[in-house]
C-alpha positions in Angstrom: 86.9 -101.0 15.2 87.4 -97.3 14.5 89.4 -96.4 11.5 92.0 -93.7 11.9 91.9 -90.6 9.7 94.6 -90.5 7.0 96.9 -87.6 7.5 97.3 -85.4 4.4 100.9 -84.5 5.2 102.4 -87.1 3.0 105.7 -86.6 1.1 103.9 -85.3 -2.0 102.1 -82.6 -0.2 105.2 -81.5 1.7 107.2 -81.4 -1.5 104.5 -79.3 -3.2 104.5 -76.9 -0.2 108.3 -76.6 -0.2 108.4 -75.9 -3.9 105.6 -73.3 -3.6 107.4 -71.5 -0.8 110.7 -71.6 -2.7 109.0 -70.4 -5.9 107.4 -67.5 -4.1 110.7 -66.5 -2.5 112.5 -66.6 -5.8 109.7 -64.6 -7.5 109.8 -62.0 -4.8 113.6 -61.7 -5.1 113.5 -61.5 -8.9 110.6 -59.1 -9.4 111.0 -57.0 -6.1 107.4 -55.8 -6.3 107.8 -53.7 -3.2 110.0 -51.3 -5.1 106.9 -50.1 -7.0 105.8 -48.4 -3.8 109.2 -47.2 -2.7 110.5 -44.0 -4.2 114.1 -43.0 -3.9 114.6 -39.2 -4.5 118.1 -37.8 -5.3 118.9 -34.1 -5.5 122.4 -33.7 -6.8 123.8 -30.4 -8.0 125.7 -30.2 -11.2 129.3 -31.0 -10.3 131.8 -28.1 -10.6 135.6 -28.1 -10.5 136.9 -26.9 -7.2 140.0 -24.7 -7.7 142.4 -24.0 -4.9 142.5 -20.6 -3.3 144.2 -18.3 -5.6 147.5 -16.6 -4.9 148.4 -13.4 -6.6 149.9 -13.9 -10.0 153.6 -13.2 -10.5 154.5 -9.8 -11.9 153.8 -9.6 -15.6 151.5 -12.7 -15.6 148.0 -12.3 -17.0 145.5 -11.6 -14.3 143.0 -14.2 -13.2 140.1 -11.7 -13.3 138.4 -13.6 -16.1 135.8 -16.1 -14.8 136.8 -19.8 -14.7 135.4 -22.1 -17.4 131.8 -23.2 -16.6 130.0 -26.4 -17.4 128.6 -26.5 -20.9 125.6 -28.5 -22.2 126.5 -30.3 -25.4 123.3 -32.2 -25.9 119.9 -32.6 -24.3 116.6 -34.4 -24.7 113.2 -35.1 -23.0 112.6 -38.6 -21.6 109.7 -40.5 -23.1 107.9 -43.4 -21.4 108.5 -47.1 -22.4 107.7 -49.9 -20.0 106.9 -47.5 -17.1 105.7 -43.9 -17.1 108.9 -41.8 -17.2 109.5 -38.1 -17.5 112.4 -35.6 -17.1 115.2 -34.1 -19.0 118.6 -35.5 -19.9 121.7 -33.4 -20.4 125.2 -34.3 -21.7 127.4 -31.8 -20.0 131.1 -31.0 -20.4 132.5 -29.8 -17.1 135.2 -27.1 -16.7 137.9 -29.7 -16.3 137.0 -31.4 -19.7 135.2 -34.4 -18.2 131.7 -35.3 -19.1 128.5 -36.2 -17.1 125.1 -37.3 -18.1 122.6 -35.4 -15.9 119.1 -36.5 -15.3 116.9 -33.5 -14.3 113.5 -33.8 -12.7 113.4 -37.5 -13.3 110.2 -39.3 -12.4 109.9 -43.0 -13.1 108.9 -46.2 -11.3 111.4 -47.9 -9.1 112.5 -51.3 -10.1 115.1 -54.0 -9.8 118.6 -53.5 -11.3 117.9 -50.1 -13.0 120.8 -48.6 -14.9 121.6 -45.5 -16.9 122.7 -46.4 -20.5 124.4 -44.1 -23.0 123.5 -45.8 -26.3 123.6 -45.5 -30.1 120.0 -46.8 -30.5 117.3 -44.5 -31.9 114.5 -43.7 -29.4 111.2 -45.2 -30.6 107.8 -44.6 -29.1 105.7 -47.4 -27.6 106.6 -51.1 -27.4 109.0 -50.8 -30.4 111.4 -48.9 -28.2 111.3 -51.1 -25.2 114.1 -53.6 -26.0 116.6 -51.9 -28.4 119.0 -50.1 -26.1 121.4 -53.0 -25.5 121.4 -54.2 -29.1 124.1 -51.9 -30.4 126.8 -49.9 -28.8 126.1 -48.9 -25.3 127.9 -47.9 -22.1 126.4 -48.4 -18.6 127.0 -45.3 -16.5 126.0 -47.2 -13.4 123.0 -48.1 -11.3 120.2 -45.5 -11.2 120.7 -43.6 -7.9 117.0 -42.8 -7.5 113.8 -43.0 -9.4 113.0 -39.3 -8.7 115.0 -36.1 -8.7 118.2 -34.8 -10.4 121.4 -36.8 -10.5 124.7 -37.0 -12.4 126.5 -39.9 -14.0 130.2 -39.7 -14.9 131.0 -40.6 -18.5 134.3 -42.6 -18.7 137.1 -40.6 -20.3 137.7 -43.1 -23.0 134.1 -43.0 -24.3 133.8 -41.5 -27.8 130.7 -39.3 -27.3 130.1 -38.9 -31.1 129.0 -42.6 -31.2 126.1 -42.2 -28.8 122.8 -40.5 -29.5 120.5 -41.5 -26.6 120.1 -42.3 -22.9 117.9 -45.0 -21.5 116.7 -45.8 -18.0 117.3 -49.6 -18.4 116.1 -52.5 -16.3 119.0 -54.9 -16.7 117.1 -57.7 -15.0 114.3 -57.8 -17.6 116.2 -56.2 -20.6 113.6 -53.4 -21.0 113.7 -49.6 -21.1 111.6 -47.8 -18.5 112.1 -44.6 -20.5 114.6 -43.0 -22.9 115.7 -39.7 -24.4 117.1 -38.8 -27.8 120.1 -36.5 -27.4 120.0 -33.4 -29.7 123.2 -31.5 -30.0 122.9 -27.9 -28.6 
């Protein structure tokens, strides 16, 4: 009498395979490793206020020959690397209409999941000591990072007291770590 081979597809093996596939899927979703090889380049110009076409001033009114107010840099700093190699320049700019933007110029960092631009009160520290500090104190998220390369602008909400904030971080919200940061020095 020939004995049949026992099939190795019992419930335990199937359960382990299902768990492994689900774990791999969750890991891929969470870490998004493909982003390390995908660059997103953004090339935004510094915003300017568009004024309507001028009409001649009424008689006796001052002439509009003086140039309109221009954007003014209030603070700037150079990005240093933290979790990932990061370089570029950060500017805090007051626009002609009185609004403010944080401008990243010549940014070069790794892409990653859930990257944000944070305006913070944390001191910028070199090395691992600076990786996790930017969400500890006062901070304002200016939104998702538009691209990991290039120059881009982030509007600062009008109700933000800029005197409270001294640094900017490229922050990975998913893993609570700074990819890079810059101390803002007043100009």
